[in-house]
KEKE-3310 file (N, C-alpha, C; in steps of 0.2 Angstrom, whole numbers, plus 5000, padded with zeros to 4 digits):
npx = (5410:5394:5388:5377:5365:5364:5353:5349:5343:5341:5342:5338:5334:5329:5330:5326:5334:5344:5354:5354:5367:5380:5395:5410:5428:5440:5456:5467:5455:5440:5421:5405:5388:5375:5363:5359:5355:5356:5341:5334:5327:5310:5306:5299:5304:5305:5302:5314:5321:5317:5322:5335:5341:5338:5347:5358:5360:5353:5337:5321:5315:5303:5297:5291:5294:5301:5315:5328:5338:5351:5365:5379:5386:5400:5414:5413:5410:5395:5386:5377:5363:5355:5342:5336:5327:5315:5311:5305:5312:5308:5314:5324:5327:5323:5327:5336:5344:5358:5371:5384:5400:5416:5421:5409:5411:5402:5385:5380:5373:5371:5374:5364:5365:5377:5386:5391:5402:5402:5410:5402:5393:5384:5394:5385:5371:5373:5368:5357:5349:5350:5344:5329:5326:5328:5314:5314:5317:5320:5331:5329:5334:5351:5360:5371:5387:5402:5419:5428:5416:5411:5403)
npy = (5804:5808:5809:5822:5823:5835:5844:5852:5863:5866:5878:5877:5882:5889:5893:5900:5891:5893:5891:5895:5897:5895:5903:5895:5898:5891:5890:5887:5882:5884:5881:5874:5877:5873:5888:5888:5882:5878:5869:5880:5870:5867:5874:5874:5864:5872:5884:5886:5886:5899:5906:5906:5908:5920:5924:5924:5926:5935:5935:5930:5916:5905:5888:5873:5860:5845:5841:5833:5822:5822:5814:5815:5807:5801:5807:5820:5829:5832:5822:5826:5829:5834:5842:5845:5859:5858:5879:5894:5906:5921:5935:5950:5953:5968:5973:5962:5953:5953:5938:5936:5923:5920:5912:5911:5919:5924:5924:5914:5913:5900:5890:5878:5867:5866:5863:5849:5850:5860:5863:5857:5855:5843:5831:5824:5829:5835:5828:5823:5837:5840:5832:5834:5844:5843:5837:5822:5806:5806:5803:5805:5801:5804:5797:5794:5806:5804:5810:5807:5809:5809:5814)
npz = (5712:5705:5690:5684:5669:5658:5650:5633:5622:5607:5590:5576:5560:5547:5533:5518:5511:5518:5531:5550:5559:5575:5576:5581:5589:5590:5598:5584:5576:5569:5571:5565:5578:5581:5587:5605:5620:5637:5646:5660:5674:5677:5668:5651:5638:5625:5627:5633:5622:5614:5620:5623:5609:5610:5620:5615:5602:5600:5591:5589:5589:5584:5588:5580:5575:5586:5579:5580:5591:5602:5608:5621:5629:5635:5635:5641:5657:5661:5656:5642:5634:5617:5612:5596:5589:5574:5568:5565:5559:5565:5567:5571:5589:5594:5610:5612:5625:5627:5630:5631:5624:5625:5617:5603:5590:5581:5568:5556:5541:5533:5517:5513:5505:5504:5516:5520:5519:5529:5542:5555:5569:5581:5568:5565:5561:5549:5537:5538:5538:5528:5521:5529:5525:5509:5510:5513:5522:5537:5550:5571:5582:5585:5588:5603:5603:5597:5601:5589:5579:5561:5547)
capx = (5403:5386:5384:5373:5360:5361:5346:5349:5339:5344:5335:5335:5332:5331:5327:5331:5340:5353:5353:5357:5370:5385:5404:5416:5435:5443:5463:5467:5450:5434:5417:5400:5385:5366:5359:5352:5358:5353:5336:5332:5323:5302:5308:5298:5312:5304:5303:5321:5324:5316:5326:5343:5343:5335:5352:5365:5361:5346:5335:5313:5308:5295:5299:5290:5295:5305:5318:5330:5340:5360:5369:5386:5387:5405:5422:5411:5409:5391:5380:5372:5358:5351:5333:5335:5318:5314:5311:5303:5313:5304:5317:5330:5323:5324:5330:5338:5348:5363:5378:5392:5402:5421:5420:5403:5413:5398:5383:5380:5368:5375:5370:5361:5368:5383:5383:5391:5410:5404:5411:5396:5394:5387:5393:5379:5364:5371:5364:5349:5346:5347:5335:5324:5322:5323:5306:5315:5314:5326:5333:5329:5338:5355:5366:5378:5392:5407:5423:5429:5413:5413:5399)
capy = (5807:5804:5812:5824:5827:5842:5845:5857:5863:5870:5880:5874:5890:5888:5904:5900:5888:5893:5891:5900:5893:5901:5902:5897:5900:5889:5892:5888:5880:5886:5877:5879:5875:5880:5892:5887:5878:5872:5870:5879:5867:5869:5879:5868:5864:5874:5890:5885:5887:5902:5910:5903:5909:5927:5927:5921:5931:5941:5934:5929:5910:5900:5881:5870:5852:5841:5840:5826:5821:5817:5814:5817:5803:5799:5814:5828:5831:5831:5818:5831:5827:5841:5843:5848:5858:5866:5885:5901:5915:5928:5943:5950:5958:5975:5973:5957:5953:5945:5935:5936:5920:5922:5907:5914:5923:5928:5920:5918:5908:5895:5886:5868:5862:5866:5858:5845:5854:5863:5859:5860:5847:5838:5832:5819:5834:5839:5823:5823:5844:5839:5824:5837:5851:5841:5830:5816:5802:5809:5801:5807:5798:5801:5796:5797:5810:5803:5813:5809:5806:5814:5809)
capz = (5713:5703:5686:5682:5664:5657:5643:5630:5616:5599:5585:5569:5558:5538:5528:5507:5509:5523:5542:5556:5565:5579:5570:5584:5585:5596:5595:5574:5573:5568:5568:5569:5582:5580:5593:5610:5625:5645:5651:5665:5679:5676:5659:5643:5635:5617:5630:5632:5614:5613:5628:5623:5605:5610:5623:5612:5596:5600:5587:5588:5584:5582:5588:5576:5579:5587:5574:5580:5598:5598:5616:5625:5635:5640:5639:5647:5664:5663:5652:5639:5629:5615:5606:5588:5585:5570:5569:5562:5561:5565:5566:5576:5596:5595:5616:5619:5632:5624:5633:5623:5623:5621:5610:5600:5586:5575:5567:5549:5538:5529:5514:5515:5499:5503:5525:5520:5520:5536:5549:5559:5573:5578:5562:5561:5556:5543:5533:5542:5538:5519:5519:5528:5517:5502:5511:5513:5529:5541:5557:5573:5586:5580:5595:5605:5597:5601:5601:5581:5573:5557:5543)
cpx = (5399:5384:5380:5371:5360:5357:5348:5347:5340:5339:5338:5335:5335:5327:5329:5336:5346:5348:5357:5362:5378:5389:5409:5424:5437:5451:5464:5461:5443:5429:5411:5393:5379:5363:5357:5356:5354:5345:5337:5325:5315:5300:5303:5303:5310:5302:5311:5325:5325:5321:5332:5346:5342:5341:5361:5364:5355:5342:5327:5311:5302:5296:5291:5289:5303:5308:5323:5332:5346:5363:5375:5385:5394:5410:5422:5409:5400:5387:5374:5369:5353:5346:5336:5325:5320:5309:5309:5306:5310:5306:5321:5323:5327:5327:5332:5342:5353:5367:5379:5397:5412:5420:5417:5409:5408:5393:5382:5376:5373:5371:5368:5365:5374:5389:5388:5399:5410:5405:5407:5396:5385:5390:5385:5372:5364:5369:5357:5346:5343:5341:5331:5321:5322:5314:5308:5314:5320:5325:5329:5333:5342:5360:5369:5384:5401:5415:5426:5423:5413:5408:5401)
cpy = (5806:5809:5814:5824:5832:5845:5852:5861:5870:5871:5879:5880:5890:5895:5902:5899:5888:5891:5893:5896:5897:5899:5903:5900:5901:5887:5891:5885:5883:5881:5880:5877:5880:5881:5887:5885:5877:5876:5870:5871:5871:5877:5874:5869:5868:5882:5892:5885:5895:5908:5911:5906:5917:5929:5928:5925:5933:5942:5931:5921:5909:5893:5877:5863:5851:5837:5830:5826:5819:5819:5815:5814:5803:5809:5819:5824:5829:5826:5825:5828:5832:5840:5848:5852:5860:5876:5889:5906:5921:5936:5946:5956:5965:5977:5967:5958:5949:5943:5933:5931:5920:5919:5909:5920:5928:5923:5920:5910:5902:5890:5879:5865:5862:5861:5852:5845:5857:5860:5862:5855:5852:5833:5827:5822:5835:5833:5825:5833:5845:5838:5828:5840:5850:5836:5824:5812:5805:5804:5804:5808:5799:5799:5797:5801:5806:5808:5816:5809:5812:5810:5812)
cpz = (5705:5694:5686:5671:5663:5651:5640:5622:5608:5596:5580:5562:5553:5537:5522:5506:5513:5528:5548:5561:5569:5575:5578:5585:5592:5594:5586:5572:5572:5567:5569:5573:5580:5586:5599:5617:5632:5646:5658:5669:5679:5672:5653:5641:5626:5621:5631:5625:5611:5616:5626:5617:5606:5615:5621:5607:5595:5594:5588:5586:5588:5583:5586:5577:5582:5580:5572:5589:5595:5610:5616:5630:5637:5635:5641:5654:5665:5656:5646:5634:5624:5610:5603:5588:5580:5571:5566:5564:5560:5566:5571:5582:5595:5602:5619:5624:5632:5632:5628:5628:5622:5615:5606:5597:5582:5574:5560:5548:5533:5525:5511:5509:5501:5511:5522:5521:5526:5538:5557:5564:5579:5571:5561:5559:5554:5537:5533:5541:5530:5519:5521:5526:5512:5505:5511:5521:5534:5548:5563:5579:5584:5586:5599:5598:5603:5597:5594:5578:5566:5550:5535)
residu = (MET:GLU:ARG:LYS:ILE:ARG:ASN:SER:ALA:LYS:ALA:LEU:ILE:ILE:GLN:ASP:GLY:ARG:MET:LEU:ALA:LEU:LYS:HIS:LYS:ASP:ASP:GLN:ASP:VAL:TYR:TYR:THR:LEU:PRO:GLY:GLY:THR:GLN:ASN:ALA:GLY:GLU:ALA:LEU:THR:ASP:ALA:VAL:LYS:ARG:GLU:VAL:ALA:GLU:GLU:ILE:GLY:VAL:ASP:VAL:GLU:PRO:LEU:SER:LEU:GLU:PHE:VAL:ASN:GLU:GLY:VAL:TYR:GLY:GLU:ALA:LEU:HIS:ARG:VAL:ASP:PHE:PHE:PHE:LEU:CYS:LYS:TYR:ARG:GLY:MET:LEU:ASN:HIS:ALA:ASN:LEU:HIS:ASN:GLU:PRO:ALA:HIS:GLU:ALA:TYR:GLU:TRP:LEU:GLU:ILE:GLN:ASP:ILE:MET:GLU:GLN:PRO:LEU:ASN:PRO:SER:LYS:LEU:ARG:LYS:GLN:ILE:GLN:ARG:LEU:VAL:ALA:GLY:GLU:LYS:THR:VAL:MET:TYR:LEU:GLY:ASN:GLU:GLU:HIS:GLU:ASP:SER:GLU)
# end
């Protein structure tokens, strides 16, 4: 059977030296991801990131720029391509239609200065986010996410 490709639009929301991340708990492990999810057919990536962030955490965002692209080519049922957009935090939505997932424990504002010690997936994002905030040159295409990647 041929594998399908799934596009995912993710939000990098930075405010006051912190970034908004979803906290996950899987058995004994705790890790973080950026909010966002699957792009629907006929939906622009920027619309997908706005919708997904609203559904996951009830936050209104404005996508500003595409900053990073990461792939999950191996080890999953789908070939995943993640598009990470720098987004402006516009506030909480009053009437959000939240789609709660059991693995999502909460969301937290993580200090960017401490991000290298945080279990953020994909780990390749950590250094690039610090560079972006510092105004340094970043790498947009992060490549394939290997199962045991750490940076």
